[in-house]
TORKE-625664 format. One record per atom (N, C-alpha, C): x, y, z negated; residue in three letters. Coordinates in steps of 0.1 Angstrom, whole numbers, padded with zeros to 4 digits, always signed. Atoms other than C-alpha are relative to their C-alpha. Layout:
<rs>
XYZALA ...
</rs>
This chain:
<rs>
+0015-0001+0002MET -0585+0174+0176MET -0004+0015+0002MET +0005-0014-0002THR -0605+0204+0188THR -0012+0002-0008THR +0011-0003+0009VAL -0628+0221+0164VAL -0012+0005+0008VAL +0012-0005-0006THR -0664+0225+0176THR -0009+0005-0011THR +0009-0006+0010ALA -0693+0242+0158ALA -0006-0012-0008ALA +0007+0010+0008TYR -0706+0222+0128TYR -0002+0007-0013TYR +0003-0006+0014SER -0720+0229+0093SER +0008-0008-0010SER -0008+0007+0011PHE -0701+0221+0061PHE -0010-0007-0009PHE +0008+0008+0009THR -0724+0194+0048THR +0009-0010-0007THR -0008+0009+0008ARG -0713+0168+0023ARG +0005-0012+0009ARG -0004+0011-0008LEU -0712+0141+0050LEU +0012+0004+0009LEU -0010-0004-0010SER -0691+0161+0074SER +0012+0007-0006SER -0011-0008+0006LEU -0668+0179+0048LEU +0014-0006+0003LEU -0013+0005-0002ARG -0639+0155+0051ARG +0005+0002+0014ARG -0004-0001-0014ILE -0639+0155+0089ILE +0002+0015+0003ILE -0001-0014-0003ALA -0644+0193+0090ALA +0013+0006-0006ALA -0012-0006+0005THR -0616+0202+0066THR +0012-0005+0007THR -0012+0005-0007SER -0592+0179+0084SER +0002+0007+0013SER +0000-0007-0013ALA -0601+0196+0117ALA +0005+0014-0002ALA -0004-0013+0002LEU -0596+0230+0102LEU +0015+0001-0002LEU -0014+0000+0002ALA -0561+0222+0090ALA +0008-0003+0013ALA -0007+0003-0012GLU -0551+0206+0123GLU -0001+0012+0010GLU +0002-0011-0009THR -0565+0235+0143THR +0009+0012-0003THR -0008-0012+0005VAL -0548+0262+0122VAL +0015-0003+0002VAL -0014+0004-0001THR -0515+0242+0122THR +0004+0001+0015THR -0004-0001-0014ALA -0516+0240+0160ALA +0001+0014+0005ALA -0001-0014-0003TRP -0523+0277+0163TRP +0013+0006-0005TRP -0013-0005+0006TYR -0494+0284+0139TYR +0012-0004+0008TYR -0012+0004-0008ARG -0469+0264+0159ARG +0001+0008+0013ARG +0000-0008-0013ALA -0478+0284+0190ALA +0002+0015-0003ALA +0001-0015+0002ASN -0481+0319+0174ASN +0007+0005-0012ASN -0006-0005+0013ALA -0461+0321+0141ALA +0011+0010+0003ALA -0011-0009-0001ARG -0438+0350+0136ARG +0013-0007-0003ARG -0013+0006+0002ASP -0402+0342+0138ASP +0007+0007-0012ASP -0006-0005+0012LEU -0391+0349+0102LEU +0011-0008-0005LEU -0012+0008+0004PRO -0357+0339+0089PRO -0002-0010-0011PRO +0002+0009+0011TRP -0369+0323+0057TRP -0009-0012+0004TRP +0007+0012-0005ARG -0390+0299+0078ARG +0008-0009+0009ARG -0009+0008-0009GLN -0361+0286+0099GLN +0004-0012-0006GLN -0005+0013+0005PRO -0349+0250+0095PRO +0012+0002-0010PRO -0012-0002+0008GLY -0316+0263+0080GLY -0002+0008-0013GLY +0002-0008+0012ALA -0333+0284+0053ALA +0001-0009-0013ALA -0002+0008+0012THR -0323+0273+0018THR -0011+0003-0010THR +0010-0003+0010PRO -0346+0270-0012PRO +0002+0014-0007PRO -0003-0014+0005TRP -0329+0301-0026TRP -0005+0011+0009TRP +0005-0010-0010GLY -0336+0320+0006GLY -0015+0001-0001GLY +0015+0000+0001VAL -0373+0310+0003VAL -0004+0007-0012VAL +0004-0006+0012LEU -0375+0320-0033LEU +0002+0015+0001LEU -0002-0014-0001VAL -0359+0354-0026VAL -0011+0006+0009VAL +0010-0006-0009SER -0383+0360+0003SER -0014+0001-0007SER +0012-0001+0007GLU -0413+0352-0019GLU -0001+0011-0010GLU -0001-0011+0010VAL -0402+0376-0046VAL -0001+0014+0008VAL +0000-0013-0007MET -0395+0404-0020MET -0013+0003+0006MET +0012-0003-0007LEU -0428+0399-0002LEU -0012+0004-0009LEU +0011-0004+0009GLN -0449+0406-0033GLN -0002+0015+0001GLN +0004-0014-0002GLN -0467+0438-0025GLN +0009+0008+0010GLN -0008-0006-0009THR -0443+0446+0003THR -0001-0006+0014THR +0002+0005-0014GLN -0447+0444+0041GLN +0012-0008+0005GLN -0011+0009-0006VAL -0428+0418+0061VAL +0010+0008+0007VAL -0009-0008-0008SER -0413+0445+0083SER +0011+0006-0008SER -0010-0006+0009ARG -0396+0461+0053ARG +0008-0011-0006ARG -0007+0010+0007VAL -0386+0428+0037VAL +0011-0007+0009VAL -0009+0008-0008GLU -0369+0411+0067GLU +0014+0006+0000GLU -0013-0004+0000PRO -0339+0434+0070PRO +0007+0000-0014PRO -0005+0001+0013ALA -0335+0436+0032ALA +0004-0014-0004ALA -0003+0014+0003TRP -0337+0398+0029TRP +0013-0004+0007TRP -0013+0004-0008ARG -0309+0394+0056ARG +0012+0006-0008ARG -0012-0006+0007ARG -0286+0419+0037ARG +0002-0007-0013ARG -0001+0006+0013TRP -0294+0402+0004TRP +0007-0014+0001TRP -0005+0013-0002MET -0287+0367+0017MET +0015+0000+0005MET -0014-0001-0005GLU -0255+0378+0034GLU +0009+0003-0012GLU -0008-0003+0012ARG -0242+0392+0001ARG -0001-0011-0011ARG +0001+0010+0011TRP -0256+0366-0023TRP -0007-0012+0006TRP +0007+0011-0007PRO -0263+0334-0003PRO -0004-0011-0010PRO +0004+0010+0010THR -0266+0313-0035THR -0003+0007-0013THR +0002-0006+0013PRO -0279+0320-0070PRO +0012+0003-0008PRO -0012-0002+0007ALA -0244+0317-0084ALA +0007+0013+0004ALA -0005-0013-0005ASP -0233+0346-0062ASP -0006+0012-0006ASP +0007-0012+0006LEU -0260+0369-0075LEU +0003+0000-0015LEU -0002+0000+0014ALA -0255+0358-0111ALA +0013+0005-0004ALA -0014-0005+0003ALA -0218+0367-0109ALA +0001+0015+0000ALA +0000-0014-0001ASP -0226+0403-0102ASP -0009+0006-0011ASP +0008-0006+0011PRO -0240+0428-0128PRO -0014+0003+0006PRO +0014-0003-0005PRO -0278+0434-0126PRO -0002+0013+0007PRO +0001-0013-0007GLY -0273+0470-0115GLY +0003-0001+0015GLY -0003+0002-0014GLU -0259+0457-0082GLU -0013-0005+0007GLU +0013+0005-0006ALA -0292+0438-0076ALA -0009+0012+0002ALA +0009-0011-0001ILE -0311+0470-0083ILE +0004+0009+0011ILE -0006-0009-0010ARG -0288+0490-0060ARG -0004-0006+0014ARG +0002+0007-0013ALA -0292+0464-0032ALA -0015+0000+0003ALA +0014+0000-0002TRP -0330+0465-0037TRP -0005+0012+0008TRP +0002-0013-0008ASP -0329+0500-0022ASP -0014+0004-0002ASP +0013-0006+0002ARG -0364+0512-0015ARG -0011-0010+0003ARG +0011+0010-0002LEU -0384+0480-0014LEU -0012+0002-0009LEU +0011-0002+0010GLY -0404+0492-0044GLY +0000-0010-0011GLY +0001+0009+0012TYR -0411+0477-0078TYR +0013-0006-0003TYR -0014+0005+0002PRO -0374+0474-0086PRO +0001-0010-0012PRO -0001+0011+0011ARG -0382+0452-0117ARG +0002-0014+0006ARG -0001+0013-0007ARG -0384+0424-0091ARG +0015-0003+0002ARG -0014+0003-0001ALA -0346+0428-0086ALA +0006-0005-0013ALA -0005+0004+0013LEU -0339+0425-0123LEU -0005-0015-0002LEU +0005+0013+0002ARG -0361+0394-0124ARG +0007-0011+0009ARG -0008+0009-0009LEU -0343+0378-0094LEU +0014-0002-0006LEU -0013+0002+0006HIS -0310+0384-0111HIS -0001-0009-0012HIS +0002+0009+0011ALA -0323+0368-0143ALA -0003-0014+0004ALA +0003+0013-0005CYS -0337+0340-0123CYS +0012-0007+0005CYS -0012+0006-0005ALA -0304+0334-0106ALA +0009-0005-0011ALA -0008+0005+0012GLY -0286+0332-0140GLY -0006-0012-0006GLY +0007+0012+0006ALA -0312+0307-0153ALA +0002-0012+0009ALA -0002+0012-0010ILE -0308+0285-0121ILE +0014-0005-0002ILE -0014+0004+0002VAL -0270+0285-0127VAL +0001-0007-0013VAL -0002+0005+0014GLU -0273+0278-0164GLU -0008-0014-0002GLU +0008+0011+0003ARG -0301+0252-0163ARG +0000-0011+0011ARG +0002+0009-0012HIS -0299+0236-0128HIS +0013-0001+0008HIS -0013+0001-0008ASP -0262+0237-0118ASP +0000+0008+0013ASP -0001-0009-0012GLY -0269+0265-0093GLY -0010-0004+0011GLY +0009+0005-0010GLU -0296+0246-0074GLU -0014+0003-0004GLU +0014-0003+0002VAL -0332+0258-0071VAL -0007-0013-0003VAL +0008+0012+0003PRO -0354+0232-0088PRO -0011-0002+0009PRO +0011+0003-0009ASP -0380+0214-0068ASP -0013-0004-0007ASP +0012+0003+0008ASP -0405+0209-0096ASP -0007+0012-0004ASP +0008-0012+0003VAL -0433+0234-0101VAL +0002+0004-0014VAL -0002-0004+0014ASP -0430+0233-0139ASP +0014+0006-0003ASP -0014-0005+0001ALA -0392+0238-0137ALA +0001+0014+0006ALA +0000-0013-0007LEU -0398+0267-0113LEU -0007+0010-0009LEU +0008-0009+0008LEU -0424+0282-0136LEU +0008+0005-0013LEU -0008-0004+0012ALA -0399+0282-0165ALA +0011+0010+0003ALA -0010-0010-0004LEU -0376+0305-0145LEU -0005+0014-0003LEU +0005-0014+0003PRO -0377+0342-0154PRO -0006+0006+0013PRO +0007-0007-0011GLY -0401+0362-0132GLY -0007-0009+0010GLY +0007+0008-0010ILE -0416+0332-0114ILE -0013-0004-0006ILE +0013+0003+0004GLY -0453+0329-0116GLY -0006-0012+0007GLY +0006+0012-0006MET -0477+0302-0105MET +0000+0001+0015MET +0000-0001-0015TYR -0481+0315-0069TYR +0014-0003+0005TYR -0014+0002-0005THR -0443+0317-0064THR +0005-0014-0002THR -0005+0014+0003ALA -0436+0283-0080ALA -0006-0009+0011ALA +0007+0009-0010ARG -0462+0266-0057ARG +0006+0003+0014ARG -0005-0004-0014ALA -0449+0286-0026ALA +0014-0006+0002ALA -0013+0006-0002VAL -0413+0275-0032VAL -0001-0015+0001VAL +0001+0015-0001ALA -0423+0239-0038ALA -0005-0004+0013ALA +0006+0004-0012ALA -0444+0238-0007ALA +0009+0004+0012ALA -0007-0005-0011PHE -0423+0259+0017PHE +0015-0004+0001PHE -0014+0004+0000ALA -0388+0250+0006ALA +0002-0015-0001ALA -0001+0014+0002PHE -0394+0214-0005PHE -0010-0009+0006PHE +0010+0006-0008ARG -0423+0205+0017ARG -0009-0009-0009ARG +0009+0007+0009GLN -0446+0194-0012GLN -0014+0004+0003GLN +0014-0003-0002ARG -0484+0194-0012ARG -0005+0007-0012ARG +0006-0009+0011HIS -0496+0223-0033HIS -0009+0011+0007HIS +0008-0011-0006PRO -0524+0248-0026PRO +0008+0014-0003PRO -0007-0013+0001VAL -0505+0281-0020VAL -0010+0011+0004VAL +0011-0009-0003VAL -0531+0308-0023VAL +0003+0015-0003VAL -0002-0014+0002ASP -0526+0345-0018ASP -0013+0007+0005ASP +0012-0007-0005THR -0551+0372-0007THR -0003-0003+0014THR +0003+0004-0014ASN -0547+0362+0029ASN -0007-0013+0001ASN +0006+0013+0000VAL -0556+0326+0022VAL -0014+0001-0005VAL +0014-0001+0006ARG -0585+0335+0000ARG -0010+0006+0010ARG +0009-0006-0010ARG -0599+0357+0027ARG -0004-0010+0011ARG +0003+0010-0010VAL -0596+0330+0054VAL -0010-0010-0005VAL +0009+0010+0005VAL -0613+0304+0033VAL -0014+0005-0004VAL +0013-0007+0004ALA -0640+0328+0020ALA -0008+0002+0013ALA +0007-0003-0012ARG -0649+0337+0056ARG -0004-0013+0007ARG +0002+0011-0008VAL -0646+0304+0073VAL -0010-0010-0007VAL +0007+0011+0008VAL -0661+0281+0046VAL -0012+0006-0007VAL +0011-0006+0009GLU -0683+0304+0024GLU -0008+0010+0007GLU +0008-0010-0007GLY -0694+0330+0049GLY +0001+0014-0007GLY -0001-0012+0007ALA -0682+0358+0026ALA +0011+0009+0007ALA -0009-0009-0007ALA -0663+0389+0038ALA +0014+0000-0006ALA -0013+0001+0006ASP -0635+0385+0013ASP +0000-0010-0011ASP -0001+0011+0010GLY -0621+0362-0013GLY +0002+0004-0014GLY -0001-0005+0014GLY -0621+0384-0044GLY +0014+0006-0003GLY -0012-0008+0004ALA -0594+0403-0062ALA +0012-0008-0005ALA -0010+0008+0006ALA -0575+0375-0078ALA -0003-0015+0002ALA +0002+0015-0002THR -0569+0337-0074THR -0005-0006-0012THR +0006+0008+0011THR -0590+0315-0095THR +0002-0015+0001THR -0001+0014-0001PRO -0590+0278-0103PRO -0009-0005+0012PRO +0009+0004-0011ALA -0619+0275-0079ALA +0006+0002+0014ALA -0007-0003-0013ASP -0598+0291-0051ASP +0010-0011+0003ASP -0010+0011-0002LEU -0571+0265-0057LEU -0006-0013+0004LEU +0007+0013-0004ARG -0595+0236-0055ARG -0005+0001+0014ARG +0005-0001-0014ALA -0611+0250-0023ALA +0011-0001+0010ALA -0011+0001-0010VAL -0577+0253-0006VAL +0005-0014+0000VAL -0006+0014+0000GLU -0565+0219-0018GLU -0008-0010+0008GLU +0009+0008-0008VAL -0595+0203-0002VAL +0004+0001+0015VAL -0003-0002-0014LEU -0584+0217+0032LEU +0014-0006+0004LEU -0014+0004-0004LEU -0548+0204+0030LEU +0000-0015+0004LEU -0002+0014-0003PRO -0538+0171+0047PRO +0006-0007-0012PRO -0006+0009+0011VAL -0528+0142+0025VAL +0015+0000+0001VAL -0014+0001-0003ASP -0494+0140+0041ASP +0007+0013-0005ASP -0006-0012+0006HIS -0470+0164+0022HIS +0006+0009+0010HIS -0006-0009-0010GLU -0451+0177+0052GLU -0011+0007+0008GLU +0011-0007-0007ALA -0484+0184+0071ALA -0007+0010-0009ALA +0007-0009+0009ALA -0499+0200+0040ALA +0009+0013-0002ALA -0008-0012+0002ALA -0469+0223+0036ALA -0001+0009+0012ALA +0002-0008-0012THR -0472+0234+0072THR -0014+0007+0001THR +0013-0006+0000ALA -0509+0239+0069ALA -0001+0012-0010ALA +0001-0011+0010SER -0504+0261+0038SER +0005+0013+0006SER -0005-0012-0006VAL -0482+0285+0056VAL -0008+0005+0012VAL +0008-0004-0012ALA -0504+0284+0087ALA -0013+0008-0004ALA +0011-0008+0005PHE -0535+0295+0067PHE +0004+0014-0004PHE -0004-0013+0004MET -0515+0323+0052MET +0003+0009+0012MET -0003-0008-0012GLU -0502+0334+0086GLU -0013+0005+0007GLU +0012-0004-0007LEU -0537+0334+0101LEU -0006+0012-0007LEU +0005-0011+0007GLY -0549+0357+0073GLY +0008+0012+0001GLY -0009-0012+0000ALA -0519+0380+0076ALA -0001+0007+0014ALA -0002-0007-0013VAL -0520+0386+0114VAL -0013+0000+0008VAL +0012+0001-0008VAL -0555+0376+0127VAL -0012+0003-0009VAL +0012-0001+0009CYS -0581+0373+0099CYS +0003+0011-0011CYS -0004-0011+0009THR -0571+0407+0084THR -0012+0006-0007THR +0011-0006+0009ALA -0591+0426+0058ALA -0009+0010+0008ALA +0008-0011-0006ARG -0601+0457+0078ARG -0004-0002+0015ARG +0002+0002-0014THR -0598+0448+0115THR +0003-0014+0005THR -0003+0014-0004PRO -0600+0410+0120PRO -0001-0001+0015PRO +0000+0002-0015ARG -0592+0399+0155ARG -0007-0014+0003ARG +0008+0012-0001CYS -0620+0373+0157CYS +0002-0007+0014CYS -0001+0006-0013ASP -0616+0368+0194ASP +0013-0008+0002ASP -0013+0007+0000ASP -0580+0356+0188ASP +0001-0012-0010ASP -0001+0010+0011CYS -0589+0333+0159CYS -0003-0014+0005CYS +0003+0014-0004PRO -0588+0295+0165PRO -0012-0006-0007PRO +0011+0005+0007LEU -0616+0291+0140LEU -0013+0008+0002LEU +0012-0008-0002THR -0641+0315+0155THR -0013-0008+0002THR +0012+0008-0003ALA -0665+0287+0166ALA -0006-0005-0012ALA +0006+0006+0012VAL -0669+0274+0131VAL +0000+0010-0012VAL -0001-0009+0011CYS -0664+0305+0110CYS -0014+0004-0005CYS +0013-0002+0005ALA -0694+0308+0087ALA -0003+0015-0001ALA +0002-0015+0000TRP -0689+0346+0083TRP -0003+0006+0014TRP +0003-0004-0013ARG -0687+0351+0120ARG -0014-0004+0005ARG +0013+0005-0005LEU -0717+0330+0127LEU -0012+0007-0007LEU +0010-0008+0007ALA -0736+0350+0101ALA -0001+0014+0004ALA +0000-0014-0004GLY -0729+0382+0119GLY +0010+0009-0006GLY -0010-0008+0007SER -0699+0393+0099SER -0005+0010-0010SER +0006-0010+0009PRO -0718+0408+0070PRO +0011+0006-0009PRO -0010-0007+0007PRO -0699+0434+0050PRO +0002-0006-0014PRO -0002+0004+0013SER -0684+0427+0016SER -0010+0006-0010SER +0010-0006+0010ALA -0708+0431-0014ALA +0008+0008-0010ALA -0008-0008+0009ALA -0679+0445-0034ALA +0003+0014+0006ALA -0004-0013-0006PRO -0671+0482-0030PRO +0014+0000+0005PRO -0013+0000-0006SER -0641+0489-0008SER +0010+0007-0009SER -0010-0006+0008ARG -0609+0497-0026ARG +0005+0013+0006ARG -0005-0013-0004ARG -0598+0533-0024ARG +0016-0001+0002ARG -0014+0000-0002ILE -0563+0537-0009ILE +0006+0011-0010ILE -0006-0009+0010GLN -0542+0552-0038GLN +0011+0008+0007GLN -0011-0008-0005ARG -0520+0581-0030ARG +0013-0004-0007ARG -0013+0003+0006TYR -0483+0576-0037TYR +0008+0012-0003TYR -0007-0012+0003HIS -0467+0610-0034HIS -0005+0007-0012HIS +0004-0007+0012GLY -0467+0627-0067GLY -0004-0008-0012GLY +0003+0009+0011THR -0475+0596-0088THR +0013-0002-0009THR -0011+0003+0008ASP -0453+0585-0117ASP +0009-0010+0007ASP -0009+0010-0007ARG -0441+0556-0095ARG +0008+0008+0010ARG -0007-0008-0009TYR -0431+0582-0069TYR +0012+0006-0007TYR -0011-0007+0007VAL -0410+0601-0094VAL +0010-0010-0005VAL -0009+0010+0004ARG -0395+0569-0107ARG +0009-0004+0012ARG -0008+0003-0012GLY -0384+0562-0071GLY +0010+0011+0003GLY -0009-0010-0002LEU -0368+0596-0069LEU +0012-0001-0009LEU -0011+0002+0009ILE -0348+0590-0100ILE +0009-0012+0003ILE -0007+0012-0004MET -0338+0555-0089MET +0009+0003+0012MET -0008-0003-0012ALA -0326+0569-0055ALA +0013+0007-0004ALA -0013-0007+0004VAL -0301+0592-0073VAL +0009-0010-0006VAL -0009+0010+0007LEU -0288+0564-0095LEU +0006-0010+0009LEU -0006+0010-0009ARG -0284+0539-0067ARG +0011+0006+0009ARG -0010-0006-0008ALA -0264+0564-0047ALA +0013+0004-0007ALA -0011-0005+0008ALA -0241+0573-0076ALA +0010-0011-0003ALA -0010+0009+0004ASP -0208+0556-0083ASP +0004+0002-0015ASP -0003-0004+0014ASP -0204+0573-0117ASP -0013+0003-0007ASP +0012-0004+0008PRO -0228+0581-0146PRO -0005+0013+0005PRO +0007-0012-0005VAL -0253+0607-0137VAL -0005+0009-0012VAL +0004-0009+0011ALA -0258+0638-0159ALA -0015+0003+0002ALA +0015-0002+0000ARG -0294+0647-0169ARG -0004+0011+0010ARG +0004-0011-0009ASP -0294+0679-0149ASP -0002-0004+0014ASP +0002+0005-0013ARG -0291+0659-0117ARG -0013-0007+0001ARG +0014+0007+0000LEU -0322+0639-0126LEU -0011+0011-0001LEU +0010-0011+0002ASP -0340+0671-0137ASP -0003+0006+0014ASP +0002-0007-0013ALA -0336+0684-0101ALA -0009-0008+0009ALA +0008+0008-0010VAL -0356+0656-0085VAL -0014+0003+0000VAL +0014-0002+0001TRP -0390+0667-0097TRP -0003+0012-0009TRP +0001-0012+0008PRO -0403+0700-0111PRO -0008-0002-0013PRO +0008+0002+0012ASP -0428+0687-0136ASP +0008-0008-0011ASP -0009+0005+0010ALA -0407+0681-0167ALA -0007-0012-0008ALA +0007+0010+0008GLU -0434+0661-0186GLU -0001-0013+0008GLU +0001+0012-0008GLN -0440+0637-0157GLN +0014-0006+0002GLN -0013+0005-0002ARG -0403+0634-0151ARG +0005-0008-0012ARG -0004+0007+0012GLU -0396+0625-0187GLU -0008-0013-0002GLU +0008+0012+0001ARG -0424+0600-0186ARG +0005-0011+0009ARG -0006+0010-0009ALA -0410+0583-0155ALA +0013-0005-0004ALA -0013+0005+0005LEU -0375+0582-0169LEU -0001-0009-0012LEU +0003+0009+0012GLY -0388+0568-0202GLY -0004-0014+0004GLY +0004+0014-0005GLY -0405+0540-0183GLY +0011-0008+0006GLY -0011+0007-0006LEU -0374+0532-0164LEU +0010-0005-0011LEU -0008+0005+0011LEU -0354+0530-0196LEU -0006-0011-0007LEU +0007+0011+0007ALA -0380+0508-0213ALA +0000-0012+0008ALA +0000+0012-0008ASP -0380+0485-0183ASP +0014-0006+0002ASP -0014+0005-0002GLY -0342+0481-0184GLY +0006+0003+0013GLY -0005-0004-0013LEU -0338+0496-0150LEU +0011+0011+0000LEU -0009-0011+0002VAL -0318+0525-0163VAL +0006-0001-0014VAL -0006+0000+0013ARG -0293+0528-0192ARG +0005+0014-0002ARG -0005-0013+0004GLU -0284+0559-0211GLU +0012-0001-0010GLU -0011-0001+0009ARG -0251+0567-0228ARG +0006+0014+0000ARG -0006-0014+0002ALA -0239+0600-0242ALA -0006+0010+0010ALA +0007-0010-0008GLY -0265+0619-0222GLY +0001-0002+0015GLY -0001+0003-0014THR -0257+0603-0189THR -0007-0013+0003THR +0009+0012-0003PHE -0276+0576-0170PHE +0007-0008+0011PHE -0005+0009-0010THR -0266+0546-0149THR -0009-0012+0002THR +0007+0013-0002LEU -0280+0514-0135LEU +0006-0010-0010LEU -0006+0010+0010PRO -0275+0484-0159PRO +0012-0007+0005PRO -0013+0006-0004GLY -0240+0470-0158GLY +0000-0015-0003GLY 
</rs>
């Protein structure tokens, strides 16, 4: 089915939404990035790992890390058998290393509760450590081909522009966003799962926040935002936060020393990473509180 210009009236809504999903799915089949966790041989564990790694991290950084991770720990049982510090070490510089701890805890729970197999039920997925509603729906849809609205910032933006004529979809996913996306999904579960990833891909590579490539978009002819002249967002644009010199930056410096060390690290080695003693202590204290670093007799290590 080819999409032509139409308005989203009550009478045409069912036809229109079906056409949107079909059109975006056809575009996705021809243009999707070749990512390893999307391949037919990808396991549910591989999909789950990819979803955790992709949180607030670019695909280009995740892909090599994902390949290394899956080569070392191809199943939850493999990861659970190693100490959590090894997960943190392997996380390297992906950022937000608490995600590594959560993945390790998640692997242990999968082994303990589900005989080492990632569950296919959203509620069972939600009960796993570190798995939130978005990740649970994403794993159920992408790994088990179920029909669930999988809504991230890219999907919210696509739906806001195409259907509502707004420049963006807001800062967080709401129940209304889930309902809006669910309306767009085909009834067939397999088709719905593919449509879910297709909408996400469109938002990630074409319908981007700052420089959308509208001429390359398969929905240009029916996009309410485009037809309205691409009005700017009513919300103020977010300022790009600096990273160098922040507490998070200093935490990263400390973690880099500990990841590279085979033996416990003395405090003076950590003191050398950053000149501001107060900020350094604050960063180290946060790492200790988060369970990412352990202290014993004045030395520091990753958790064993």
